[in-house]
MARZA-56415 format. One record per residue (C-alpha): residue in three letters; x, y negated, z. Coordinates in steps of 0.02 Angstrom, whole numbers, plus 50000, padded with zeros to 5 digits. Last residue first. Example, Ala and Ser with C-alpha at 12.3 -4.5 7.8 and 13.67 -1.06 7.14 Angstrom:
2
SER506845005350357ALA506155022550390
This chain:
327
LEU466304079357221ARG467904084957306VAL468054080457490ARG469834076857538SER470964089157628GLU471744097657478GLY472244115557515HIS471824122657344HIS471554108757216LYS472434114257056ILE472414133057086ARG470594132457141PHE470074122256988ALA470944134456873ARG470024149056953PRO468344140056944THR468614136756758MET468954119356692ASN467994104256628TYR467304100556803ARG465434099056766GLU465234109756610LYS466514122056679PHE465484124656836VAL463874126456737ARG464634140356631HIS465534149456772PHE463934149456875TYR462934156656730SER464224170456708ASN464134174956891ASN462224176556897GLU461504177557072TYR461944159957128GLY461494154757305VAL463044146457377ALA463694162357459ALA463444172857303ILE464604161957199ILE465834161057344ASP465894180057353SER466284181057166ILE467614167657189PRO468514178457315LEU468624170057485ASP470314162057521THR469564146757605ASP469704127757601CYS469864124057415MET468684137057345LEU467454134957488GLU467324116157462VAL467144118457275ALA465704130757303LYS464844118357420ASN464964104657289LEU464324116757157ARG462834121557263LYS462394103457302ARG462544098057122GLN461474112857066LEU460104108457191LEU460044090457133GLU460014095856950LYS458614108456980PHE457584095557074ASN457694082556936PHE458954068656939GLY458794049656931THR458564049357119SER456914040457152LYS456034042356985LYS456624060256958ILE456104065557133MET454394057057118ARG454034064856947SER454504082357008LEU453394080357161MET451904075457054HIS452144089256925MET452374102457060PRO450774098557154LEU451074092157331HIS450654100057498LEU452394095157560LYS452914112357621ASP452064121157474CYS452914109557350LEU454584113157434GLU454314131757415THR453904129957230LEU455424118657200THR456544132457266ALA457894132657399THR458754149257438ARG460594144857459TYR460274126057462GLN459194127057620GLN459894113557734GLU460544100857608ILE459164104857484TYR457824101957617ASP458674085957674LEU458714079357496THR456874083557471THR456354075757637MET457314059957594THR456464059257425ILE454724061857498MET455004047957624ASN455614036257488GLU454074040757385TYR452924036057528GLN453764019557565ASP453774015257381PRO451944020357358VAL451224009957501ARG449554004157429MET449144022157392GLU448134031457261VAL447644049257305TYR447044063257190GLN448664073357194VAL448474072957383SER447064085657374ASP447834098757489LEU448174085357618LEU446394079157595TYR445754096657634LEU446714096557798PHE446064079157840ILE444274084457809LEU444564098857930GLY445254086858060MET443764075358030THR442654090058072THR443694093158229GLN443464075058282ASN441614076158246ILE441434092158347ARG442384084258492SER441284068658486GLN439664078458475ASP438754070558621GLY436934073658582LYS435944069158427GLY436574052658360THR435554054458199VAL436764043758099LEU438344050658182SER437894069058162TYR437204066757986ILE438764057357933ILE439884070958007ASN438984084857916GLU438894075357751LEU440754072157762LEU441074090657789ASN440034095357636GLN440904082557524ILE442634088057583GLN442244106357547LEU441504101557378VAL443114094057311GLU442454086357149ALA442174068957221VAL443954068857289LYS444674052557224PHE445584048057385HIS446064029757402LEU447334026357540TYR447554008457599GLU448903997057667GLY448793978157661ARG450263975657778GLU449463967157927GLU450263977158067ASP449343989258179GLN450134005558125ARG449164021258170LEU448444024157996VAL450134023457911ASN450904034858041VAL449464047058019LEU449704047757831PHE451594049657842ASP451594063057975ALA450234072457882LEU451344071857727VAL452844078257824ASN451914093157894ASN453004099158037SER451824092858173GLY450364102758107ALA448784097358016MET447684102458163SER448694091658282TYR448504076758166ALA446634079258147VAL446454080058337ASP447444063958357PHE446434055258221PHE445174048058344GLU446604039358434PRO446694026758290LEU444964019458325VAL443744022958185MET442354013358101PHE441634024557966ASN440754013757837ILE439524023057727ALA439094017757550ILE437504017757448ASP437544008157284SER435774010357216GLU435153993757286GLY436633984457213ALA438283980857301PRO438993963257306LEU440903962357289ILE441913967257440GLU443373957757516HIS444963964557590THR446243961057726THR447103976157804PHE447103972757991GLN447003991158039ASN447224002557890LEU445904004857758PHE445524022857708LEU444474023657548LEU443544039557509GLU442714045357348GLY441104055257324LYS440244041957219ARG441464028557162VAL442704017257251VAL443304003257138VAL444913995057197GLN445223977957120ARG446933971157166GLY447213953757237ASP447893960557401ILE446353971557415ILE444773967157318ASN443473980757348THR442153986657225LEU440833998957283HIS440064012757178GLY438434022157144GLU437894034757275CYS438644042257433VAL440204031157435TYR441354033957584LEU442324019757666VAL443494023757809GLU443904008657915ILE445304009358042PHE445093997158186ASN445473978858221HIS444623974658056ARG444953962757912HIS443993949857813ALA443953941557642PRO442163937357599PHE440813950757590HIS439743946557439VAL437933950857468PHE436593962557401ARG437123977657505THR437653980157686HIS438703995957700THR437834009657798ARG438464011757974VAL439574024258065ALA440434024858234ILE442044032358298LEU443114032458455LYS441694029058577GLY442044023658757GLU441074007458741GLU439914007958592LEU440744003658427MET440403989158308LYS440473973458414ARG441903979458524SER442773985858367ASP442873967858305VAL442753963358121THR444093950058098PHE443373934958006ASP444353921058089LYS443483910558222GLY443213924858340SER441653933458402THR441533945558258TYR440363956958161LEU438573951658188ASP439123933658215LYS439823933858038ASP438073933357962VAL438553937157783GLU437893925357650ALA436403923157536VAL435033919757663GLY433613920557537ASP432353933657590LEU433433947057509ILE434833942557630ARG433653943957780GLN433053960557712GLU434853966657703GLU435173962257885LYS433553970557939SER434073986257844ILE433313991857679LYS433194010757681ARG434364019857562LEU435284028857705HIS433684037457763LYS433274043157587LEU435044050057572LEU434814060057732THR433174067557671GLN433904070357496GLN435314080857568MET436974075857489
């Protein structure tokens, strides 16, 4: 980060000076008008604005609180420790923490060298990012849906992307724009966030989520639907590209959720389809083998016999014309 910008962010704020002078607690009136500690967007964002930024207040423990907006925490220097649903989440230099609306968390005191930026974002701000990511991107769908929910479910996304220079440069640009407040750059900032979003999708292997089961279920359903629709030509590589997931991560999720790996799921689908064609049509077996996506006849015969304990020809003779589904 530019030293000039970092020097500006290191300055002791009036709120921090008050804390250093001996008032050792957060002034809740700066953040909320209500009795409970819900940081209010009307206090933090100018009217008509979808996003604002402020440096995190150091030297004090932030008690459990929540927000009626999305908070994106970015650490410029040092680290910041959050407690979310009883779990300690340490955000280090260059990392991002997305906190959904109404996610309750507390923050341990930050030292003078712990410099963090709070982006305060209304959900509509992400509309441009979503359109840039593409409506058929299942991961973008998931992330945006998480961020647009307004229920108290303790959801967060922790991106450990300190080494992704494109994300770091884009964040510096948007921080500079919002801190200096030069001109109305709302569209530029939304587009910049869209670019950050695209890079985050390509860096999903570095994310930790508070909603892993929901996410993994979504990935599993997408995998099964992909195999169902594309079994003739389906490949794990193509699916990884569609989901913006590294192969090792997707393979682990599929195995955990279904008990089978991708190759086994695809083979089961192809064999089921082959059995259906054998029993319901008079197509030659060699044509059926090609129709379900196998290029090697001898390989098909081997895996078929391993599963059904008989050859394809014997299976056809035994079951030809049966109306029930054969699994």
